[in-house]
C-alpha distance (Angstrom), angle and dihedral (degrees) to the residues before:
residue distance angle dihedral
M1 . . .
K2 3.78 . .
L3 3.78 121.5 .
H4 3.82 94.7 -112.1
Q5 3.83 90.6 51.6
F6 3.79 90.7 49.3
L7 3.81 91.6 49.5
A8 3.82 91.8 47.7
I9 3.81 92.1 51.1
T10 3.82 91.4 45.0
A11 3.81 90.8 51.2
L12 3.79 91.0 48.0
L13 3.81 92.6 50.4
A14 3.80 91.1 45.9
G15 3.79 87.4 58.3
F16 3.80 89.4 58.8
A17 3.80 95.8 45.5
P18 3.84 97.9 78.7
S19 3.79 92.2 54.1
A20 3.79 91.1 48.9
F21 3.81 91.8 53.9
A22 3.81 99.1 30.1
Q23 3.81 95.3 91.0
T24 3.78 103.2 91.8
V25 3.80 96.0 160.8
D26 3.80 124.0 74.0
V27 3.80 116.9 -149.9
K28 3.80 119.9 -156.3
N29 3.82 137.1 172.9
A30 3.80 92.5 13.0
W31 3.80 120.2 171.5
V32 3.81 143.2 148.9
R33 3.80 124.1 -133.3
T34 3.81 115.6 -117.1
S35 3.78 120.4 -105.6
V36 3.79 133.7 -163.7
Q37 3.78 131.9 -135.9
G38 3.80 109.7 -70.5
Q39 3.81 94.5 20.7
S40 3.80 108.5 127.0
A41 3.81 102.1 -162.1
T42 3.78 145.0 26.9
G43 3.79 138.9 167.6
A44 3.79 136.6 -109.0
F45 3.78 122.0 -153.5
M46 3.81 135.5 -169.0
T47 3.78 146.3 138.0
L48 3.82 117.5 -104.3
T49 3.81 124.3 -162.2
A50 3.81 118.6 -177.8
R51 3.80 122.5 -157.6
E52 3.82 89.8 -146.0
D53 3.81 133.5 16.2
T54 3.80 105.2 -64.2
R55 3.82 140.3 158.1
L56 3.77 128.4 -135.9
I57 3.81 98.5 -133.0
G58 3.78 104.5 169.4
I59 3.77 149.7 4.1
T60 3.79 131.9 -154.9
S61 3.79 133.4 -178.0
P62 3.80 130.6 170.5
V63 3.84 90.4 -139.6
A64 3.81 92.2 66.7
G65 3.77 135.7 52.2
V66 3.82 88.5 -144.9
A67 3.82 130.8 24.7
E68 3.81 118.5 -175.7
L69 3.76 141.9 163.6
H70 3.82 109.7 -113.5
E71 3.78 136.0 -175.4
M72 3.80 129.0 -148.3
K73 3.80 110.6 -150.4
L74 3.79 135.7 172.2
D75 3.82 108.6 -120.4
N76 3.83 117.0 -178.7
G77 3.80 91.0 -26.7
V78 3.83 93.7 -47.8
M79 3.80 122.3 107.2
K80 3.81 108.5 -131.8
M81 3.78 131.5 -175.6
R82 3.79 122.9 -149.8
A83 3.79 138.3 167.9
V84 3.80 115.7 -103.8
A85 3.80 104.5 -130.0
D86 3.81 102.5 -174.7
G87 3.79 99.3 45.9
L88 3.78 131.1 -111.3
A89 3.80 123.8 -72.9
L90 3.80 114.7 -126.0
P91 3.82 106.8 -165.9
A92 3.81 114.6 -149.2
G93 3.79 112.3 -85.4
K94 3.81 95.3 -1.8
A95 3.81 119.1 118.6
V96 3.81 111.8 -129.4
E97 3.78 113.9 -162.1
L98 3.80 122.0 -147.8
K99 3.80 101.4 -159.9
P100 3.80 143.4 151.5
G101 3.80 108.7 -74.4
G102 3.82 94.3 23.8
Y103 3.77 136.2 45.3
H104 3.81 111.4 -17.5
V105 3.79 143.2 150.3
M106 3.80 116.1 -98.5
L107 3.79 117.0 -152.5
M108 3.81 105.8 -162.6
D109 3.79 135.4 179.4
L110 3.80 88.7 31.8
K111 3.80 112.8 -154.8
A112 3.83 93.9 -149.9
A113 3.78 141.5 -4.9
L114 3.81 116.1 -73.8
P115 3.81 106.3 -138.3
K116 3.80 124.5 -159.2
D117 3.82 114.3 -87.4
S118 3.81 94.0 23.6
T119 3.81 121.9 111.7
V120 3.79 132.3 -124.3
P121 3.81 124.4 -152.2
V122 3.80 111.7 -133.1
T123 3.81 129.4 175.4
L124 3.80 119.2 -156.2
L125 3.80 117.9 -157.4
F126 3.81 120.4 -151.6
K127 3.80 138.4 -176.9
D128 3.80 121.2 -160.2
A129 3.81 127.3 -146.9
K130 3.83 90.1 -91.2
G131 3.81 91.3 55.5
V132 3.82 94.6 -106.8
Q133 3.79 112.1 145.7
S134 3.79 124.6 -145.4
R135 3.77 137.7 168.5
V136 3.77 137.3 -145.3
E137 3.79 118.0 -153.8
L138 3.80 115.5 -153.6
K139 3.78 140.4 178.1
L140 3.79 104.6 -146.7
P141 3.80 123.0 -158.9
V142 3.80 116.5 -122.4
A143 3.80 114.2 -129.7
T144 3.77 141.7 158.6
G145 3.79 116.6 -103.1
A146 3.80 91.3 -105.4
M147 3.79 92.3 50.7
A148 3.80 96.7 45.0
H149 3.81 94.8 92.0
K150 3.81 88.4 69.9
H151 3.80 91.5 63.6
């Protein structure tokens, strides 16, 4: 191999390296709750573990007109749900669970029903402590609440 060929291949591979190492957040046990025709919203749940201090700053999905991070919280004996505007802190090495009754992803203005055993594309947007943004693209299984533990 000639030097210029070697340098061209090295440069090409270097271009791929950042994407290979860019994912600094592991996603486990991710799933979306089923929905029926006419239902306008559902939830997505997962466990996120960041390798370094990071924030979940956004969510997108083509199945929903709106995708947001929400929190369920007991307020004076009443369970209330609200959107989380400033993102969710993911401390380095600590698993953060998005689950029913706590932090979770809301998929609203659903474009169609989400039947059991289908999949839903979801993109999670992150920002690390240095301000570097990254994304994780997922295909989440759709399950009923009772079946979710299998995913």
